[in-house]
C-alpha angles and dihedrals in degrees: 000000000000116000113227126205120190128203116197135166118246105210096189093066103014094241133126118240120215111197128183133074093340135105128010095300101022093270136096130176124222136181093234140026089236092059092047093049091046091054091047090051089051092048092049096048097099101041102021124227149162126281115203113196121193126196122239090271091056096252120135108267107171141351117209122196114207117200117214115257110215092192093065094094096039090096090064096058113101116219117243116248 
């Protein structure tokens, strides 16, 4: 199963909505599309996923594929004594 993140412009408040497996209800607001896509890339780093970015008119702008990074959780492994 591929995780999908979506970045869309919210014209009523001028923010960018990131939806997907993020935030308390699967939604976060950002001031720019770049910030939203950056957060989605960070969120997808361990499992991988697809980020779909739409322009302010709602047309597809860019699709970003994020490969899983298996070394993400290496920092949490304690060395044996």
